[in-house]
FITIVEX-255367 format. One record per residue: residue number from 1; x, y, z of N, C-alpha, C in turn. Coordinates in steps of 0.05 Angstrom, whole numbers, m for minus. Layout:
REM residues N
+-----+--------+--------+--------+--------+---------+--------+--------+--------+--------+
! pos !  neast ! nnorth !    nup ! caeast ! canorth !   caup !  ceast ! cnorth !    cup !
+-----+--------+--------+--------+--------+---------+--------+--------+--------+--------+
! NUM !      X !      Y !      Z !      X !       Y !      Z !      X !      Y !      Z !
...
+-----+--------+--------+--------+--------+---------+--------+--------+--------+--------+
//
This chain:
REM residues 113
+-----+--------+--------+--------+--------+---------+--------+--------+--------+--------+
! pos !  neast ! nnorth !    nup ! caeast ! canorth !   caup !  ceast ! cnorth !    cup !
+-----+--------+--------+--------+--------+---------+--------+--------+--------+--------+
!   1 !     17 !    m24 !      0 !      0 !       0 !      0 !     18 !     25 !      0 !
!   2 !     39 !     24 !     15 !     57 !      47 !     16 !     70 !     53 !    m11 !
!   3 !     77 !     31 !    m25 !     89 !      34 !    m52 !     69 !     46 !    m71 !
!   4 !     45 !     36 !    m71 !     24 !      47 !    m89 !     18 !     76 !    m82 !
!   5 !     17 !     82 !    m57 !     11 !     110 !    m49 !     34 !    129 !    m56 !
!   6 !     58 !    119 !    m59 !     81 !     136 !    m65 !     83 !    142 !    m95 !
!   7 !     68 !    128 !   m112 !     69 !     132 !   m141 !     58 !    160 !   m146 !
!   8 !     71 !    175 !   m163 !     63 !     203 !   m169 !     34 !    205 !   m177 !
!   9 !     26 !    188 !   m195 !     m2 !     190 !   m205 !    m22 !    185 !   m182 !
!  10 !    m17 !    165 !   m166 !    m35 !     158 !   m144 !    m34 !    180 !   m123 !
!  11 !    m10 !    189 !   m116 !     m7 !     209 !    m95 !    m21 !    235 !   m103 !
!  12 !    m16 !    244 !   m128 !    m28 !     269 !   m137 !    m58 !    266 !   m140 !
!  13 !    m68 !    243 !   m148 !    m97 !     239 !   m150 !   m109 !    240 !   m122 !
!  14 !    m96 !    228 !   m102 !   m106 !     229 !    m75 !   m106 !    258 !    m65 !
!  15 !    m86 !    274 !    m72 !    m85 !     302 !    m64 !   m109 !    317 !    m76 !
!  16 !   m114 !    312 !   m102 !   m136 !     326 !   m116 !   m163 !    318 !   m103 !
!  17 !   m167 !    293 !    m97 !   m192 !     284 !    m85 !   m195 !    295 !    m57 !
!  18 !   m173 !    295 !    m42 !   m173 !     306 !    m15 !   m180 !    335 !    m15 !
!  19 !   m168 !    350 !    m33 !   m174 !     379 !    m35 !   m203 !    384 !    m42 !
!  20 !   m213 !    368 !    m61 !   m241 !     370 !    m69 !   m260 !    364 !    m46 !
!  21 !   m253 !    343 !    m31 !   m269 !     335 !     m7 !   m269 !    357 !     14 !
!  22 !   m245 !    368 !     20 !   m243 !     390 !     40 !   m258 !    414 !     30 !
!  23 !   m256 !    421 !      5 !   m270 !     444 !     m6 !   m300 !    441 !     m5 !
!  24 !   m309 !    417 !    m12 !   m338 !     411 !    m11 !   m348 !    413 !     18 !
!  25 !   m333 !    402 !     37 !   m342 !     403 !     65 !   m343 !    432 !     74 !
!  26 !   m323 !    448 !     65 !   m322 !     476 !     74 !   m345 !    493 !     62 !
!  27 !   m352 !    486 !     37 !   m372 !     502 !     22 !   m401 !    494 !     29 !
!  28 !   m405 !    470 !     38 !   m433 !     460 !     42 !   m436 !    449 !     70 !
!  29 !   m448 !    465 !     88 !   m451 !     456 !    116 !   m466 !    430 !    120 !
!  30 !   m486 !    425 !    104 !   m500 !     400 !    107 !   m483 !    376 !     99 !
!  31 !   m468 !    379 !     78 !   m450 !     357 !     70 !   m429 !    353 !     91 !
!  32 !   m419 !    376 !    103 !   m399 !     373 !    124 !   m410 !    357 !    148 !
!  33 !   m435 !    362 !    155 !   m446 !     347 !    177 !   m447 !    317 !    172 !
!  34 !   m456 !    310 !    148 !   m457 !     282 !    140 !   m429 !    270 !    139 !
!  35 !   m410 !    284 !    127 !   m383 !     274 !    125 !   m370 !    271 !    152 !
!  36 !   m374 !    290 !    170 !   m363 !     288 !    197 !   m374 !    264 !    212 !
!  37 !   m400 !    259 !    209 !   m413 !     236 !    222 !   m401 !    210 !    210 !
!  38 !   m398 !    210 !    184 !   m387 !     186 !    170 !   m358 !    181 !    179 !
!  39 !   m343 !    202 !    181 !   m315 !     199 !    190 !   m313 !    188 !    218 !
!  40 !   m330 !    198 !    236 !   m330 !     188 !    264 !   m339 !    159 !    265 !
!  41 !   m358 !    152 !    248 !   m367 !     124 !    247 !   m345 !    106 !    237 !
!  42 !   m330 !    114 !    217 !   m309 !      98 !    206 !   m286 !     95 !    227 !
!  43 !   m280 !    117 !    241 !   m260 !     115 !    262 !   m268 !     96 !    284 !
!  44 !   m293 !     97 !    292 !   m302 !      79 !    313 !   m301 !     50 !    304 !
!  45 !   m310 !     45 !    280 !   m310 !      17 !    269 !   m281 !      8 !    266 !
!  46 !   m263 !     25 !    258 !   m235 !      18 !    254 !   m223 !     10 !    281 !
!  47 !   m228 !     26 !    301 !   m217 !      20 !    328 !   m228 !     m6 !    339 !
!  48 !   m254 !    m11 !    336 !   m266 !     m35 !    346 !   m256 !    m59 !    330 !
!  49 !   m253 !    m57 !    304 !   m245 !     m79 !    288 !   m215 !    m86 !    292 !
!  50 !   m199 !    m65 !    297 !   m170 !     m70 !    300 !   m164 !    m90 !    322 !
!  51 !   m177 !    m87 !    345 !   m172 !    m105 !    367 !   m181 !   m134 !    361 !
!  52 !   m203 !   m137 !    346 !   m213 !    m163 !    339 !   m196 !   m177 !    317 !
!  53 !   m186 !   m161 !    299 !   m172 !    m172 !    276 !   m142 !   m177 !    282 !
!  54 !   m132 !   m164 !    302 !   m103 !    m166 !    308 !    m93 !   m195 !    311 !
!  55 !   m107 !   m212 !    326 !    m98 !    m240 !    328 !    m98 !   m255 !    301 !
!  56 !   m117 !   m249 !    284 !   m119 !    m262 !    258 !    m96 !   m252 !    240 !
!  57 !    m90 !   m226 !    242 !    m68 !    m215 !    226 !    m41 !   m227 !    235 !
!  58 !    m38 !   m231 !    260 !    m13 !    m243 !    270 !     m9 !   m271 !    259 !
!  59 !    m31 !   m286 !    257 !    m30 !    m313 !    246 !    m24 !   m312 !    216 !
!  60 !    m36 !   m293 !    202 !    m33 !    m291 !    173 !     m8 !   m276 !    164 !
!  61 !      7 !   m265 !    182 !     29 !    m247 !    175 !     49 !   m259 !    155 !
!  62 !     57 !   m284 !    158 !     76 !    m295 !    138 !     64 !   m296 !    110 !
!  63 !     38 !   m302 !    108 !     24 !    m303 !     82 !     21 !   m275 !     70 !
!  64 !     15 !   m256 !     88 !     11 !    m229 !     79 !     38 !   m218 !     69 !
!  65 !     60 !   m224 !     83 !     87 !    m215 !     75 !     94 !   m227 !     48 !
!  66 !     88 !   m252 !     43 !     94 !    m265 !     17 !     77 !   m252 !     m5 !
!  67 !     52 !   m248 !      0 !     35 !    m235 !    m20 !     44 !   m207 !    m25 !
!  68 !     52 !   m193 !     m4 !     62 !    m165 !     m7 !     87 !   m164 !    m25 !
!  69 !    105 !   m183 !    m20 !    130 !    m184 !    m36 !    123 !   m189 !    m65 !
!  70 !    105 !   m208 !    m70 !     97 !    m215 !    m97 !     84 !   m191 !   m111 !
!  71 !     66 !   m177 !    m96 !     52 !    m154 !   m107 !     72 !   m132 !   m113 !
!  72 !     92 !   m128 !    m96 !    112 !    m107 !   m100 !    128 !   m112 !   m126 !
!  73 !    136 !   m137 !   m130 !    150 !    m143 !   m155 !    133 !   m138 !   m180 !
!  74 !    108 !   m146 !   m178 !     90 !    m141 !   m201 !     86 !   m111 !   m205 !
!  75 !     84 !    m96 !   m183 !     80 !     m67 !   m185 !    104 !    m54 !   m197 !
!  76 !    128 !    m63 !   m190 !    152 !     m52 !   m202 !    152 !    m56 !   m232 !
!  77 !    145 !    m80 !   m241 !    143 !     m86 !   m270 !    123 !    m68 !   m283 !
!  78 !    100 !    m64 !   m270 !     80 !     m46 !   m281 !     90 !    m18 !   m284 !
!  79 !    104 !     m8 !   m264 !    116 !      19 !   m265 !    136 !     22 !   m287 !
!  80 !    151 !      1 !   m293 !    170 !       2 !   m315 !    156 !      3 !   m342 !
!  81 !    134 !    m11 !   m344 !    120 !     m13 !   m370 !    101 !     11 !   m374 !
!  82 !     94 !     24 !   m352 !     75 !      47 !   m354 !     87 !     72 !   m341 !
!  83 !    104 !     86 !   m355 !    117 !     110 !   m344 !     96 !    131 !   m336 !
!  84 !     72 !    129 !   m347 !     51 !     148 !   m340 !     46 !    148 !   m310 !
!  85 !     50 !    126 !   m297 !     45 !     124 !   m268 !     64 !    143 !   m252 !
!  86 !     86 !    151 !   m264 !    106 !     167 !   m250 !    100 !    197 !   m254 !
!  87 !     79 !    203 !   m268 !     71 !     232 !   m272 !     48 !    239 !   m255 !
!  88 !     48 !    264 !   m245 !     25 !     273 !   m229 !      0 !    278 !   m247 !
!  89 !    m23 !    278 !   m235 !    m48 !     281 !   m250 !    m47 !    307 !   m266 !
!  90 !    m37 !    329 !   m254 !    m37 !     354 !   m268 !    m21 !    353 !   m294 !
!  91 !      2 !    339 !   m293 !     18 !     337 !   m317 !      5 !    320 !   m338 !
!  92 !     m9 !    298 !   m330 !    m23 !     281 !   m349 !    m45 !    297 !   m362 !
!  93 !    m60 !    312 !   m347 !    m81 !     329 !   m358 !    m70 !    350 !   m378 !
!  94 !    m48 !    362 !   m370 !    m36 !     382 !   m387 !    m26 !    370 !   m413 !
!  95 !    m13 !    347 !   m411 !     m3 !     333 !   m435 !    m26 !    324 !   m453 !
!  96 !    m48 !    315 !   m441 !    m71 !     306 !   m456 !    m84 !    330 !   m470 !
!  97 !    m86 !    352 !   m456 !    m98 !     376 !   m469 !    m80 !    386 !   m492 !
!  98 !    m54 !    385 !   m489 !    m36 !     393 !   m510 !    m38 !    374 !   m534 !
!  99 !    m40 !    348 !   m529 !    m42 !     329 !   m550 !    m68 !    333 !   m566 !
! 100 !    m90 !    336 !   m551 !   m116 !     340 !   m564 !   m116 !    366 !   m580 !
! 101 !   m104 !    387 !   m569 !   m102 !     413 !   m583 !    m87 !    410 !   m609 !
! 102 !    m64 !    396 !   m608 !    m48 !     392 !   m632 !    m64 !    376 !   m653 !
! 103 !    m78 !    355 !   m644 !    m94 !     339 !   m663 !   m117 !    355 !   m675 !
! 104 !   m130 !    372 !   m659 !   m151 !     389 !   m669 !   m140 !    409 !   m690 !
! 105 !   m117 !    420 !   m683 !   m104 !     438 !   m702 !    m97 !    424 !   m728 !
! 106 !    m87 !    399 !   m726 !    m81 !     384 !   m751 !   m106 !    379 !   m767 !
! 107 !   m128 !    372 !   m754 !   m153 !     367 !   m768 !   m163 !    393 !   m780 !
! 108 !   m162 !    414 !   m766 !   m171 !     440 !   m776 !   m155 !    448 !   m801 !
! 109 !   m129 !    444 !   m800 !   m112 !     451 !   m823 !   m119 !    433 !   m847 !
! 110 !   m124 !    407 !   m841 !   m131 !     389 !   m863 !   m157 !    396 !   m876 !
! 111 !   m177 !    404 !   m859 !   m203 !     412 !   m869 !   m202 !    438 !   m885 !
! 112 !   m187 !    457 !   m875 !   m185 !     483 !   m889 !   m170 !    481 !   m915 !
! 113 !   m151 !    462 !   m917 !   m136 !     460 !   m942 !   m152 !    442 !   m962 !
+-----+--------+--------+--------+--------+---------+--------+--------+--------+--------+
//
């Protein structure tokens, strides 16, 4: 999870979503009330679940470690094959807008000639 979260695309996407969430909560008091209640509920459930799940996690730890190592290797290969993952969302959007703009200009030139 740490490796996935550290990828530029994922990290910047989380930042964008987080900013939108905070802005929405700030702008809409009713939404803020619902979100605050949901956040408190999730925190309570997480605390209650953590104590119950801890013994199971201790038992499964070797299996989780092996699966984590396997996933990490696959994730590294994916990162090598998809350099897009190393770019932040803003750069991907900018590059996409530029590409579309160039293609539209090419089509416009072709049509006008």
